[in-house]
Structures are given as structure tokens and as C-alpha cells.
N, C-alpha and C positions, 0 to 999 in steps of 0.2 A: 728379712729373709731375701736371699738372692736366688734368682732363677738360673739354673744352668742351661746353657743351650747345647744341643746335640752337636757333636763334631761333624764336619762336613769333609768332603774330599779336599776342599781348598785348605783345610787345616793340616793335611798330611805332608810329612817330610818328602816323600817320594813325589807327590804332585808338585810341590814347590820347587824341587830340585830338577823337574822335567824328566824324572825317572819312571813315571807311571805310564803304563801302556793301556790301562783300562779307562773306561769312561762311565762308570756308574754314578748315580746320584747319592748313593749312600756309601759310607766307608766300607772297604773290603776287609777280609781277614788279616791282611798285611799292613793295615793302617798303623802308622806311627806318628804321634803328635809332633808337629814342628815346634821346636823349642830352642830359641836363641841361635838358630843356624846349625844345630847339631841334631844327630839322631839319638833319640831317647830309647834305651832298651826297654823291652816289656817288663812289667813288674813280675817278680817270681813269687810263687807262693811260699809261705813260711813253712819250714820243715818242722814236723812235730814227731818227736820220737815215740815209737810204739813200745808198749811193755812187752818184754820177752815172755814167750810161753815156756812151759816146763821142758819141752824138747830141746830148746836152744839155750838154756841157762847153762852157765859154766859149772862144772862138776866140782 
């Protein structure tokens, strides 16, 4: 088993690019992992279709 380390501000794309104006010790809400010199978009949740109710069904 491998232990995952918690990301730090030094792992953030914005910090490495010199674009961060904050100085916290923990990642902020805008944290984006630095990956091969590019900005990785945040993961999007999977869309799950909801069943239609009687009022919205086609006639």
C-alpha cells in the first residue's frame, strides 16, 4: 500500500507560475494541481439522468 501525501500550495499550478497572491499553508479553493506545465481542469461530476415524473412525460 502506498500512502498519499496531502497536496500543498507548492503543488499548485498558480503558485508555480507565480500567479498566486495568497500565502496560506493549506491549498485554497482555487487549487489546481500542477501537471506537466499545464493547467488541469477540475473534474466534473458525472451526469445522471433523472426519471421523468407523470407531469413531464410526453403525451
